[in-house]
C-alpha positions in Angstrom: 199.4 109.1 126.2 198.4 111.6 128.8 199.0 111.1 132.3 196.6 112.1 135.1 197.1 112.1 138.9 194.3 111.5 141.4 195.3 113.5 144.3 193.0 111.3 146.5 194.7 107.9 145.5 198.1 109.5 144.6 198.4 107.1 141.8 199.4 107.7 138.2 197.0 106.5 135.3 197.6 106.7 131.6 194.5 107.8 129.6 193.7 105.5 127.0 193.4 106.8 123.4 195.9 109.8 124.1 199.3 110.1 122.7 202.0 112.0 124.7 203.9 112.8 121.6 200.9 114.9 120.2 200.5 117.0 123.5 199.0 120.4 123.5 202.2 121.7 124.9 203.8 121.4 121.5 200.9 123.1 120.0 201.3 126.2 122.5 204.8 126.9 121.0 203.2 129.4 118.4 201.1 131.0 121.1 204.1 131.4 123.3 206.0 132.9 120.4 203.1 135.3 119.8 203.0 136.4 123.4 206.6 137.1 123.4 206.4 139.2 120.3 203.4 141.1 121.7 205.3 141.6 124.8 208.2 143.0 123.1 206.0 145.4 121.2 204.5 146.7 124.5 207.8 147.0 125.9 209.1 149.0 123.0 206.1 151.2 122.9 206.1 152.0 126.7 209.9 152.5 126.9 210.3 155.2 124.4 212.0 158.3 126.0 211.1 161.0 123.6 208.7 163.6 124.5 206.2 162.8 121.7 205.9 159.3 122.5 205.2 160.1 126.3 202.6 162.5 125.1 200.8 159.9 123.0 200.6 157.4 125.9 199.3 160.1 128.3 196.6 161.0 125.7 195.8 157.4 125.0 195.5 156.5 128.9 193.3 159.7 129.5 191.1 158.8 126.5 190.8 155.2 127.8 189.9 156.3 131.1 187.3 158.8 129.9 186.0 156.1 127.7 185.5 153.6 130.7 183.8 156.2 132.8 181.4 157.3 130.0 180.5 153.8 129.1 179.9 152.8 132.7 177.8 155.9 133.3 175.7 155.5 130.2 175.5 151.8 130.7 173.9 152.4 134.1 171.8 155.2 133.2 170.4 154.6 129.6 171.2 150.9 129.1 174.0 148.1 128.6 173.8 148.3 124.7 174.2 152.0 124.8 177.1 151.8 127.2 178.8 149.0 125.1 178.4 151.2 121.9 180.2 154.0 123.5 183.0 151.9 124.7 183.4 150.2 121.2 183.3 153.8 119.4 185.7 154.9 122.0 188.1 152.0 121.4 187.7 152.7 117.6 188.7 156.4 118.5 191.8 155.5 120.3 192.8 153.2 117.3 192.1 156.2 115.0 194.2 158.6 117.2 197.1 156.2 117.1 197.0 155.8 113.5 197.0 159.7 113.1 199.7 159.9 115.8 201.9 157.5 113.9 201.5 159.2 110.6 202.4 162.5 112.1 205.4 161.1 113.7 206.6 160.1 110.2 206.2 163.7 108.9 209.7 165.0 107.9 211.4 161.5 108.3 209.6 159.5 105.7 206.8 161.5 104.3 205.7 165.0 103.6 202.2 164.7 104.4 199.6 163.1 106.7 198.4 159.5 105.6 194.7 159.2 104.9 194.6 155.5 106.3 193.2 156.5 109.5 190.0 157.8 107.8 188.8 154.0 107.2 188.3 153.8 111.0 185.1 155.8 111.5 184.0 154.4 108.1 184.3 150.8 109.4 183.1 151.8 112.7 179.9 153.0 111.0 179.4 150.0 108.8 179.9 147.6 111.7 177.6 149.3 113.9 175.0 149.4 111.2 175.5 145.6 110.4 175.8 144.2 114.0 172.6 144.2 116.1 174.5 144.4 119.3 175.8 148.0 118.4 174.0 151.2 118.0 175.2 153.7 115.5 174.6 157.0 117.4 176.3 155.9 120.6 179.3 154.3 118.8 179.8 157.8 117.0 179.6 159.6 120.3 182.0 157.2 121.8 184.4 157.6 118.8 184.6 161.4 119.5 185.7 160.8 123.1 189.3 161.5 122.1 188.5 165.1 121.5 187.3 166.0 125.2 190.2 164.0 126.5 192.5 166.2 124.2 190.8 169.4 125.5 191.2 168.4 129.0 194.9 167.2 128.6 195.8 170.5 127.0 193.7 172.8 129.2 195.4 171.6 132.3 199.1 172.2 131.1 
């Protein structure tokens, strides 16, 4: 049974037909474990002290900021669908860049060449943009390549 408290009457009522033993708090244990695993992964990712990891984080942040700005500007000037498509494409570009950086980080340690797995990201983006009515292909592809101007910006200022 669930217990409810009416703040006006300051009394406790038991709701009929509800069992306390099957409460949602017990069902949230999986969600809580998942949250802690995600938090640990974020902490590991952002607490790395090597130069390559810091470079990756800086480039991802610059790319994300460029993506937000471009999506906002195009959303206002051209339309919401165009801005949304640019943003989704930019997120796919960041994911592509992360897979590429991960693959490059393994060269010499575990692998002798760059993996080709990240090439599936633009293909999947193209397929999803062509199948979904809420995404346009051309702006999504423009958004996908946002990581290139952010790389040019980062390396031209240093």
